[in-house]
DRENVOMI-147244 format. One line per field, with one value per residue (C-alpha): residue number from 1; residue in three letters; chain; x, y, z. Coordinates in nm, 2 decimals, padded with zeros to 4 digits. Layout:
N
pos [NUM	...]
code [ALA	...]
unit [A	...]
c1 [X	...]
c2 [Y	...]
c3 [Z	...]
***
This chain:
327
pos [1	2	3	4	5	6	7	8	9	10	11	12	13	14	15	16	17	18	19	20	21	22	23	24	25	26	27	28	29	30	31	32	33	34	35	36	37	38	39	40	41	42	43	44	45	46	47	48	49	50	51	52	53	54	55	56	57	58	59	60	61	62	63	64	65	66	67	68	69	70	71	72	73	74	75	76	77	78	79	80	81	82	83	84	85	86	87	88	89	90	91	92	93	94	95	96	97	98	99	100	101	102	103	104	105	106	107	108	109	110	111	112	113	114	115	116	117	118	119	120	121	122	123	124	125	126	127	128	129	130	131	132	133	134	135	136	137	138	139	140	141	142	143	144	145	146	147	148	149	150	151	152	153	154	155	156	157	158	159	160	161	162	163	164	165	166	167	168	169	170	171	172	173	174	175	176	177	178	179	180	181	182	183	184	185	186	187	188	189	190	191	192	193	194	195	196	197	198	199	200	201	202	203	204	205	206	207	208	209	210	211	212	213	214	215	216	217	218	219	220	221	222	223	224	225	226	227	228	229	230	231	232	233	234	235	236	237	238	239	240	241	242	243	244	245	246	247	248	249	250	251	252	253	254	255	256	257	258	259	260	261	262	263	264	265	266	267	268	269	270	271	272	273	274	275	276	277	278	279	280	281	282	283	284	285	286	287	288	289	290	291	292	293	294	295	296	297	298	299	300	301	302	303	304	305	306	307	308	309	310	311	312	313	314	315	316	317	318	319	320	321	322	323	324	325	326	327]
code [UNK	UNK	UNK	UNK	UNK	UNK	UNK	UNK	UNK	UNK	UNK	UNK	UNK	UNK	UNK	UNK	UNK	UNK	UNK	UNK	UNK	UNK	UNK	UNK	UNK	UNK	UNK	UNK	UNK	UNK	UNK	UNK	UNK	UNK	UNK	UNK	UNK	UNK	UNK	UNK	UNK	UNK	UNK	UNK	UNK	UNK	UNK	UNK	UNK	UNK	UNK	UNK	UNK	UNK	UNK	UNK	UNK	UNK	UNK	UNK	UNK	UNK	UNK	UNK	UNK	UNK	UNK	UNK	UNK	UNK	UNK	UNK	UNK	UNK	UNK	UNK	UNK	UNK	UNK	UNK	UNK	UNK	UNK	UNK	UNK	UNK	UNK	UNK	UNK	UNK	UNK	UNK	UNK	UNK	UNK	UNK	UNK	UNK	UNK	UNK	UNK	UNK	UNK	UNK	UNK	UNK	UNK	UNK	UNK	UNK	UNK	UNK	UNK	UNK	UNK	UNK	UNK	UNK	UNK	UNK	UNK	UNK	UNK	UNK	UNK	UNK	UNK	UNK	UNK	UNK	UNK	UNK	UNK	UNK	UNK	UNK	UNK	UNK	UNK	UNK	UNK	UNK	UNK	UNK	UNK	UNK	UNK	UNK	UNK	UNK	UNK	UNK	UNK	UNK	UNK	UNK	UNK	UNK	UNK	UNK	UNK	UNK	UNK	UNK	UNK	UNK	UNK	UNK	UNK	UNK	UNK	UNK	UNK	UNK	UNK	UNK	UNK	UNK	UNK	UNK	UNK	UNK	UNK	UNK	UNK	UNK	UNK	UNK	UNK	UNK	UNK	UNK	UNK	UNK	UNK	UNK	UNK	UNK	UNK	UNK	UNK	UNK	UNK	UNK	UNK	UNK	UNK	UNK	UNK	UNK	UNK	UNK	UNK	UNK	UNK	UNK	UNK	UNK	UNK	UNK	UNK	UNK	UNK	UNK	UNK	UNK	UNK	UNK	UNK	UNK	UNK	UNK	UNK	UNK	UNK	UNK	UNK	UNK	UNK	UNK	UNK	UNK	UNK	UNK	UNK	UNK	UNK	UNK	UNK	UNK	UNK	UNK	UNK	UNK	UNK	UNK	UNK	UNK	UNK	UNK	UNK	UNK	UNK	UNK	UNK	UNK	UNK	UNK	UNK	UNK	UNK	UNK	UNK	UNK	UNK	UNK	UNK	UNK	UNK	UNK	UNK	UNK	UNK	UNK	UNK	UNK	UNK	UNK	UNK	UNK	UNK	UNK	UNK	UNK	UNK	UNK	UNK	UNK	UNK	UNK	UNK	UNK	UNK	UNK	UNK	UNK	UNK	UNK	UNK	UNK	UNK	UNK	UNK	UNK	UNK	UNK	UNK	UNK	UNK	UNK	UNK	UNK	UNK	UNK	UNK	UNK	UNK]
unit [A	A	A	A	A	A	A	A	A	A	A	A	A	A	A	A	A	A	A	A	A	A	A	A	A	A	A	A	A	A	A	A	A	A	A	A	A	A	A	A	A	A	A	A	A	A	A	A	A	A	A	A	A	A	A	A	A	A	A	A	A	A	A	A	A	A	A	A	A	A	A	A	A	A	A	A	A	A	A	A	A	A	A	A	A	A	A	A	A	A	A	A	A	A	A	A	A	A	A	A	A	A	A	A	A	A	A	A	A	A	A	A	A	A	A	A	A	A	A	A	A	A	A	A	A	A	A	A	A	A	A	A	A	A	A	A	A	A	A	A	A	A	A	A	A	A	A	A	A	A	A	A	A	A	A	A	A	A	A	A	A	A	A	A	A	A	A	A	A	A	A	A	A	A	A	A	A	A	A	A	A	A	A	A	A	A	A	A	A	A	A	A	A	A	A	A	A	A	A	A	A	A	A	A	A	A	A	A	A	A	A	A	A	A	A	A	A	A	A	A	A	A	A	A	A	A	A	A	A	A	A	A	A	A	A	A	A	A	A	A	A	A	A	A	A	A	A	A	A	A	A	A	A	A	A	A	A	A	A	A	A	A	A	A	A	A	A	A	A	A	A	A	A	A	A	A	A	A	A	A	A	A	A	A	A	A	A	A	A	A	A	A	A	A	A	A	A	A	A	A	A	A	A	A	A	A	A	A	A	A	A	A	A	A	A	A	A	A	A	A	A	A	A	A	A	A	A]
c1 [11.00	11.13	11.17	11.19	11.20	11.27	11.28	11.35	11.41	11.48	11.55	11.66	11.86	11.68	11.70	11.42	11.59	11.59	11.28	11.19	11.02	11.01	11.00	11.05	10.87	10.83	10.69	10.75	10.67	10.62	10.68	10.41	10.23	10.08	10.10	09.94	10.08	09.82	09.81	09.79	10.07	10.36	10.32	10.64	10.52	10.75	11.05	11.01	11.00	11.30	11.51	11.47	11.73	11.93	11.77	11.75	11.99	12.31	12.15	11.92	12.01	11.89	11.90	11.74	11.73	11.62	11.69	11.62	11.62	11.84	12.09	12.12	12.09	12.12	12.48	12.56	12.82	12.71	12.83	12.62	12.31	12.36	12.34	12.02	11.84	11.65	11.76	11.62	11.42	11.25	11.05	10.75	10.74	10.44	10.47	10.61	10.67	10.92	11.08	11.11	11.37	11.19	11.47	11.51	11.27	11.10	11.27	11.61	11.52	11.40	11.72	11.94	11.80	11.88	12.23	12.30	12.21	12.20	12.46	12.25	12.34	12.18	11.94	11.85	11.79	11.54	11.37	11.33	11.20	10.93	10.84	10.82	10.59	10.37	10.37	10.23	09.96	10.08	09.94	10.17	10.48	10.71	10.61	10.57	10.93	11.05	10.81	10.91	10.73	10.53	10.38	10.21	09.91	09.94	09.83	10.08	10.36	10.29	10.29	10.63	10.75	10.62	10.80	11.13	11.07	11.01	11.27	11.50	11.23	11.28	11.21	11.03	10.84	10.77	10.48	10.46	10.12	10.11	09.76	09.78	09.63	09.50	09.13	08.94	08.98	09.36	09.38	09.20	09.44	09.75	09.61	09.55	09.90	10.04	09.82	09.92	10.29	10.25	10.07	10.31	10.65	10.59	10.69	10.62	10.45	10.46	10.20	10.18	09.86	09.61	09.33	09.16	08.97	09.30	09.39	09.06	09.10	09.46	09.62	09.64	09.74	09.74	09.99	09.85	10.11	10.06	10.32	10.61	10.48	10.28	09.95	09.76	09.84	09.59	09.47	09.27	08.93	08.97	09.09	08.80	08.54	08.69	08.94	09.09	09.28	09.07	09.29	09.21	08.84	08.86	09.02	08.75	08.47	08.63	08.62	08.32	08.12	07.86	07.51	07.63	07.68	07.40	07.22	07.32	07.51	07.85	08.17	08.31	08.65	08.94	08.99	09.33	09.65	09.94	10.18	10.51	10.77	11.05	11.00	10.84	10.66	10.65	10.28	10.02	10.08	09.72	09.59	09.52	09.29	09.14	08.78	08.88	09.21	09.27	09.56	09.71	09.72	09.90	10.14	10.28	10.30	10.10	10.29	10.18	10.02	09.78	09.42	09.12	09.35	09.44	09.81	09.76	09.57	09.80	09.71	09.89	09.61	09.53	09.15	09.10	08.76	08.55	08.27	08.23	08.31	08.01	08.06]
c2 [11.72	11.43	11.16	11.21	10.92	11.01	10.78	10.48	10.17	09.82	09.50	09.15	08.90	08.57	08.26	08.40	08.73	09.07	09.13	09.50	09.50	09.88	10.12	10.49	10.54	10.89	10.95	11.18	11.19	11.50	11.54	11.37	11.24	10.90	10.78	10.45	10.24	10.00	09.75	09.38	09.14	09.16	09.54	09.64	09.79	09.60	09.62	09.99	10.01	09.78	09.98	10.29	10.17	09.94	09.62	09.44	09.15	09.22	09.08	09.38	09.66	09.99	10.33	10.67	10.88	10.83	11.14	11.14	11.50	11.59	11.30	11.07	10.70	10.53	10.43	10.50	10.28	10.00	10.17	10.48	10.27	10.08	10.41	10.49	10.16	10.16	10.51	10.71	10.46	10.17	09.88	09.68	09.36	09.15	08.84	08.89	08.52	08.51	08.84	08.78	08.54	08.26	08.19	08.54	08.74	09.03	09.26	09.15	09.19	09.54	09.60	09.50	09.79	10.03	09.89	09.94	10.31	10.44	10.45	10.30	10.08	09.73	09.87	10.16	09.93	09.72	10.02	10.17	09.83	09.84	10.20	10.10	09.80	10.04	10.29	10.04	09.93	09.60	09.53	09.46	09.55	09.49	09.12	09.09	09.22	08.87	08.68	08.49	08.55	08.22	08.34	08.64	08.67	08.77	09.12	09.16	09.02	09.29	09.55	09.42	09.47	09.83	09.88	09.77	09.99	10.31	10.24	10.51	10.75	10.71	10.98	10.74	10.43	10.18	09.95	09.66	09.49	09.55	09.42	09.11	08.79	08.98	08.99	09.31	09.42	09.36	09.55	09.85	09.84	09.84	10.13	10.33	10.26	10.39	10.70	10.78	10.74	10.99	11.23	11.19	11.14	11.32	11.01	11.00	10.67	10.48	10.20	09.92	09.72	09.54	09.66	09.97	09.99	10.04	10.31	10.49	10.47	10.59	10.75	11.11	11.04	10.73	10.60	10.33	10.10	09.86	09.65	09.84	10.18	10.45	10.49	10.73	10.95	11.16	11.27	10.98	11.15	11.27	10.92	10.74	10.99	11.04	10.77	10.87	10.55	10.25	10.03	10.23	10.23	09.85	09.81	10.02	09.83	09.50	09.60	09.50	09.80	09.77	09.78	09.78	09.41	09.27	08.95	08.81	09.11	09.00	09.20	09.33	09.18	09.30	09.04	08.89	08.90	09.14	09.10	08.92	09.19	09.03	09.31	09.65	09.76	10.12	10.12	10.12	09.81	09.79	09.80	09.42	09.44	09.78	09.83	10.17	10.06	10.14	10.15	10.46	10.28	09.98	10.20	10.44	10.47	10.76	11.00	11.06	11.41	11.63	11.53	11.77	12.06	11.94	11.94	11.70	11.44	11.26	10.98	10.79	10.72	10.83	10.80	10.88	10.78	11.07	10.86	10.89	10.58	10.43	10.42]
c3 [09.64	09.85	09.58	09.21	08.96	08.60	08.30	08.51	08.30	08.43	08.23	08.31	08.10	08.06	07.84	07.63	07.58	07.77	07.97	08.00	08.34	08.38	08.08	08.13	08.46	08.60	08.94	09.24	09.61	09.82	10.19	10.39	10.08	10.03	09.67	09.56	09.28	09.13	08.84	08.78	08.87	08.63	08.56	08.72	09.05	09.28	09.05	09.04	09.42	09.47	09.22	09.44	09.69	09.47	09.59	09.26	09.17	08.98	08.66	08.65	08.41	08.56	08.39	08.45	08.76	09.12	09.33	09.71	09.83	09.54	09.58	09.29	09.38	09.04	09.01	09.38	09.54	09.78	10.10	10.02	09.94	10.27	10.45	10.26	10.32	10.64	10.73	10.44	10.24	10.43	10.30	10.43	10.23	10.13	10.34	10.69	10.75	10.47	10.57	10.94	11.08	11.25	11.50	11.63	11.86	11.70	11.94	11.83	11.46	11.52	11.72	11.42	11.22	11.51	11.56	11.19	11.17	11.53	11.81	12.09	12.39	12.42	12.69	12.47	12.17	12.37	12.50	12.15	12.02	12.29	12.19	11.83	11.90	12.10	11.81	11.56	11.80	11.94	12.28	12.58	12.38	12.67	12.66	12.28	12.22	12.33	12.11	11.80	11.47	11.49	11.82	11.66	11.43	11.07	11.15	11.44	11.22	10.96	11.24	11.34	10.98	11.00	11.33	11.17	10.87	11.08	11.34	11.21	11.10	10.73	10.48	10.24	10.34	10.06	10.15	09.90	09.94	10.32	10.36	10.15	10.31	10.61	10.72	10.68	11.04	11.03	10.70	10.85	11.14	10.92	10.71	11.03	11.14	10.81	10.82	11.18	11.09	10.81	11.05	11.34	11.17	10.84	10.65	10.28	10.18	09.85	09.88	09.62	09.60	09.38	09.61	09.48	09.81	09.99	09.75	09.80	10.17	10.22	09.91	09.82	09.46	09.24	08.98	08.75	08.59	08.30	08.13	08.29	08.20	08.39	08.20	08.43	08.73	08.92	09.26	09.41	09.40	09.05	08.93	09.08	08.95	08.60	08.49	08.15	08.05	07.95	08.17	08.48	08.38	08.35	08.69	08.85	08.68	08.78	09.15	09.36	09.49	09.77	09.62	09.26	09.22	09.42	09.32	08.99	08.86	08.72	08.76	08.43	08.34	08.14	07.86	07.79	07.99	08.06	07.76	07.79	07.83	07.62	07.38	07.44	07.12	07.00	07.06	07.33	07.53	07.63	07.27	07.24	07.54	07.48	07.34	07.19	07.02	06.66	06.42	06.58	06.91	06.76	06.56	06.82	07.20	07.35	07.57	07.93	07.90	08.09	08.03	08.02	08.10	08.45	08.50	08.80	08.59	08.33	08.10	07.82	07.58	07.23	07.29	07.66	07.81	07.92	08.09	08.46	08.65	08.82	09.20]
***
């Protein structure tokens, strides 16, 4: 196992009290595997990802375990984490225009990553930057290496972010909403790049998204988060065919499917909102929005356990759904 996260808990101190953003998350990532993390905004997906390499602010209280190839990262000193960031765990952030420096060429920004972790001459850095731009599918990379971010399209800027992330051949690549705000063609291109990187470099990918279509296209396994907790985990085909948690079932039914919502058919919605996380109740956090909730759900939190006898399909639900999701 490349990455093992056990009982990860993250909270923040606010004026309204402690906010429990992540509550006892367990997940793992194998070599060359693509794992998708899905859930609504505010469910703890990005906080979980940022905590892997110690990128959260100092106000965050982090406990649990994050082991990268057997090495514990929680509690590691800053010099050790700096060696891990970019080299072992790399990130693709949501909006490239806020992540890229507008006054530096993209080649120079890629070069900064290489200079931090690799002993290369200036000529070698430029050559490697051109190779990386070619790797992620940017045309005329020898010319584009001297472009500034504003001279590139949104899809090309995202490809530059990917080039920066894979510059040092990281063990784990965390892609946080890598296709947000991109058109369908650009999205498909970005997913092809991630898939090719996995195949060519053996990189393990943790992809965070709201888009279940992206998950269906690229992921091997899916982790569903709600209110800071993992509520379901399964191989992608199994999860789409047989969701066991009512939240997962609701997400699937709320997603448009070709031919299913033609004409006047209305998408089903999940009523209510993600709860405020100033206090994590000892109960199912989805109970107030769940059509199957009863007193047991509101009185105790269900554990994440194997469902239907499959050790690969886990769900945290007292009354798991058995109906097959309509495709």
